[in-house]
C-alpha positions in Angstrom: 98.6 123.6 69.0 99.1 124.5 72.3 102.5 122.8 74.1 101.6 120.7 76.9 102.8 122.0 80.3 106.3 119.6 81.9 105.8 118.0 84.3 106.1 120.0 88.0 109.8 118.5 89.4 109.5 115.4 91.9 110.2 116.6 95.8 113.1 116.5 96.8 112.3 113.3 99.2 110.5 112.0 95.6 113.5 112.2 94.0 116.6 110.9 96.0 113.7 107.5 96.8 113.6 107.4 92.7 117.2 106.9 92.5 117.7 104.4 95.6 115.1 102.4 93.5 116.8 102.4 90.1 120.3 101.9 91.7 120.2 100.2 94.9 117.5 98.1 94.5 117.4 97.8 90.8 113.5 97.8 90.7 111.9 97.3 87.1 111.0 100.4 85.1 107.3 99.3 85.8 108.1 99.7 89.4 109.6 102.4 89.5 107.1 104.3 87.7 104.0 102.6 89.7 105.7 103.7 92.9 106.4 106.9 91.8 102.6 107.0 90.6 101.4 106.2 93.9 103.7 108.9 96.2 102.8 111.5 93.8 99.4 110.9 94.9 99.9 110.9 98.2 102.1 113.9 98.3 99.0 115.3 96.1 97.2 113.8 99.2 98.6 115.8 102.2 99.2 118.9 100.5 95.1 119.1 100.1 95.0 118.0 104.0 97.8 120.9 104.9 100.7 118.3 105.7 104.1 117.3 104.3 105.1 114.0 103.1 107.5 114.0 106.3 106.6 113.3 109.6 102.9 112.4 108.3 101.1 109.4 110.3 99.3 106.6 110.2 95.9 108.2 110.2 97.4 110.0 106.6 98.0 107.0 105.3 95.1 105.0 106.3 92.9 108.3 104.9 94.9 108.1 101.6 94.3 104.3 101.2 90.5 104.8 101.6 89.6 107.6 99.8 91.5 105.5 96.7 89.8 102.7 97.7 87.1 103.9 95.6 88.5 103.1 92.6 91.2 100.6 93.2 91.1 96.8 94.4 92.9 95.3 97.1 95.8 94.4 95.0 96.1 98.2 93.8 95.7 99.4 97.5 98.5 96.9 98.5 101.1 97.7 96.0 100.0 101.9 97.2 100.8 100.3 101.1 104.0 98.9 99.8 105.4 102.0 98.5 105.1 104.1 101.2 106.3 101.7 103.5 109.5 101.6 101.1 109.5 105.3 100.4 109.4 105.8 104.4 112.1 102.9 105.2 113.7 104.8 102.7 113.6 107.9 104.6 114.1 106.4 108.0 118.0 104.5 107.5 118.6 108.2 105.3 117.6 110.0 108.5 115.1 112.0 106.9 112.0 110.5 108.9 111.7 109.9 112.8 109.6 106.8 112.2 107.4 104.3 109.3 104.0 105.3 109.7 103.2 102.9 106.9 104.3 100.2 109.0 101.2 100.5 111.3 98.7 100.3 108.8 97.7 96.1 107.9 97.2 95.4 104.6 94.1 95.3 102.8 93.3 91.5 102.4 93.9 90.3 99.1 91.5 87.3 96.9 93.0 84.1 96.2 93.0 83.9 92.5 94.8 80.7 91.5 96.4 81.4 87.7 94.9 80.7 84.6 96.0 77.4 82.9 95.3 76.1 80.1 95.0 71.9 78.8 98.7 70.6 77.4 96.6 70.2 74.6 95.7 74.2 74.2 99.1 75.0 74.8 101.0 72.9 71.8 97.7 74.4 69.2 98.4 77.8 70.6 102.6 77.5 69.8 102.4 75.9 66.6 99.8 78.8 64.8 102.8 80.9 64.1 103.4 78.7 61.2 106.1 79.7 57.7 109.2 81.2 56.5 108.3 85.1 57.5 110.3 86.3 60.0 107.3 87.4 62.2 106.1 84.2 62.5 109.2 82.7 63.1 110.3 85.3 65.8 106.6 84.4 67.8 107.4 80.5 67.1 110.3 80.8 69.3 109.5 83.2 72.0 105.9 81.2 72.5 108.4 78.3 73.0 110.8 79.5 75.2 108.0 81.2 77.2 106.4 77.8 77.5 109.9 75.9 77.2 111.5 78.1 80.1 109.0 79.4 82.2 110.0 83.0 81.5 108.1 86.3 82.4 107.4 88.4 79.4 109.7 91.2 80.7 112.8 88.6 81.1 111.9 87.3 77.4 112.2 90.8 75.9 115.3 91.6 77.8 116.9 88.4 76.5 120.2 89.5 74.1 121.9 86.7 71.8 124.8 85.8 74.6 121.8 84.8 76.8 121.2 81.7 75.2 123.5 78.1 74.8 121.9 76.4 72.2 123.8 73.2 72.1 123.3 73.1 76.3 120.0 73.7 75.7 120.0 76.9 78.4 118.9 79.7 78.8 120.4 82.9 80.8 117.4 85.0 82.9 117.3 88.6 84.5 115.0 87.9 86.8 113.1 90.3 89.3 115.7 92.5 91.1 118.4 91.3 88.6 118.5 87.9 90.2 120.2 85.9 87.4 118.3 82.2 86.7 120.1 79.0 83.9 116.5 77.2 82.4 116.8 74.6 80.7 114.6 74.9 77.3 113.5 71.8 75.4 114.4 70.1 71.8 110.9 72.6 70.5 112.4 75.6 71.3 115.5 74.6 70.4 114.2 74.3 67.2 112.3 77.3 66.9 115.4 79.5 68.6 117.9 77.9 65.8 114.8 79.0 62.7 114.5 82.2 63.8 118.2 82.9 64.4 119.3 81.7 61.1 116.4 82.8 59.0 114.3 85.9 60.7 116.4 87.7 62.8 119.0 88.9 60.3 115.4 89.6 57.8 114.4 91.9 60.7 117.7 93.5 62.0 118.6 94.4 57.8 115.8 96.7 58.0 115.9 100.2 56.8 117.1 102.4 59.8 117.8 98.6 62.4 119.1 99.3 65.9 119.3 95.3 66.6 122.2 95.7 69.1 122.5 92.4 70.9 118.6 91.9 71.7 117.6 88.4 71.0 114.4 88.7 69.2 113.3 92.3 67.6 110.5 94.1 66.1 109.5 95.1 62.6 111.6 97.2 62.1 114.9 95.4 63.4 114.8 97.3 67.5 114.6 95.1 70.8 110.5 94.1 71.0 108.4 95.1 73.4 106.7 93.5 76.2 103.1 95.0 74.9 103.7 93.7 70.8 104.5 90.2 73.0 101.2 90.4 73.8 99.3 92.1 71.2 101.2 89.2 68.8 99.9 85.8 71.6 96.3 87.7 71.3 96.8 87.4 67.7 97.9 83.5 67.7 95.4 82.4 70.5 92.7 83.9 67.9 94.1 82.3 65.0 94.7 79.1 67.0 90.9 79.1 67.8 90.9 79.6 71.9 88.1 80.0 73.2 89.8 82.8 75.9 92.2 85.8 76.0 95.5 84.9 76.4 97.8 86.9 78.9 101.9 86.4 78.4 102.2 85.3 82.0 99.8 82.4 81.2 102.4 80.5 79.8 104.4 80.8 82.7 101.4 79.4 84.8 101.3 76.4 82.1 105.0 76.0 82.4 104.4 75.2 86.2 101.3 73.7 86.3 102.1 71.2 83.0 105.5 70.0 84.4 103.6 69.5 88.7 100.8 68.0 86.9 104.0 65.5 85.5 105.4 64.5 88.1 108.3 67.7 89.0 109.3 68.3 92.5 107.8 71.4 93.6 111.4 72.8 94.9 113.0 72.5 91.2 109.7 74.3 90.1 110.4 77.4 92.3 114.6 77.6 91.4 113.3 77.2 87.6 110.7 80.2 88.3 112.6 82.1 90.1 110.2 82.8 93.1 112.4 83.8 96.4 109.8 82.0 98.5 108.3 78.9 97.6 104.7 79.2 99.4 104.7 81.5 95.8 105.0 78.2 94.2 103.0 76.3 96.1 99.3 77.9 95.1 100.3 75.5 91.6 99.6 72.4 93.8 95.6 74.0 94.1 95.4 73.3 90.3 96.8 69.7 90.3 93.3 68.7 91.9 93.1 65.9 89.4 96.1 64.5 89.9 96.1 64.2 93.8 92.5 62.9 92.8 94.3 60.0 91.0 97.4 59.4 93.2 94.9 58.7 96.0 92.7 56.8 93.9 95.8 54.6 93.0 97.1 54.3 96.4 94.2 55.1 99.5 92.9 50.9 100.5 89.8 52.8 100.8 89.5 55.2 98.0 88.4 51.9 95.7 84.3 51.4 95.8 
């Protein structure tokens, strides 16, 4: 069998940019991989056009995005443009480029998609699906309860260490995007599920031969830190077991957290803080999902609402 050839080294500008993303921007591994993939594709496009990364031009950026549009949607194209803007902004700051050509290119219009949300009854059925004292079931129940109970992103969930949980105060310390820390409360069902996991489930998985649990709160079946992909697979399994008529992505539980809080009277600013959103406009999309509650408020309060 022929060994695969090693990947060619990154151009020096991209290698420096990768270090910038990791060390200064503290971007997640997922973001770094996506940006470097986009920029590598751009460098290949430029090479085919007989141009280099510097100085580039708005016309070259548009040409690259136009070619990528055949296989990419607006969201992906927007990310590619964001990668280019960030990259050239970095080069300008370094004094390695005369300007940022991507700044003169308009981002493609993104469709305004509302997040998927499950009714409260379906969420309850899903959370209660992992049952019994099997370590994996105990772990999954604790993970699902905490994702919904604290509105966590799945990457935040798998990154939790043991000391991130304060059982007495029922608080979890979360490192969100760009390593921004927030403290989020969680409820009694999540607290009880976490206690069972820590008392019975985690010790069993941590004792597996070759296990390397470290400080990770949630472990895989081999005793190491669980991955984002594993959480998604386990959630799918429990969605099927619960008889839900749809695929459930882990982020759906975060959407449910926000929408159900809003539907039960929570303040939008408070929800913004709990979710760790930098901008209120990001949180405001949940108001579009709560039309039933708003309609009920209108019917109850407006003098012209009643027939």
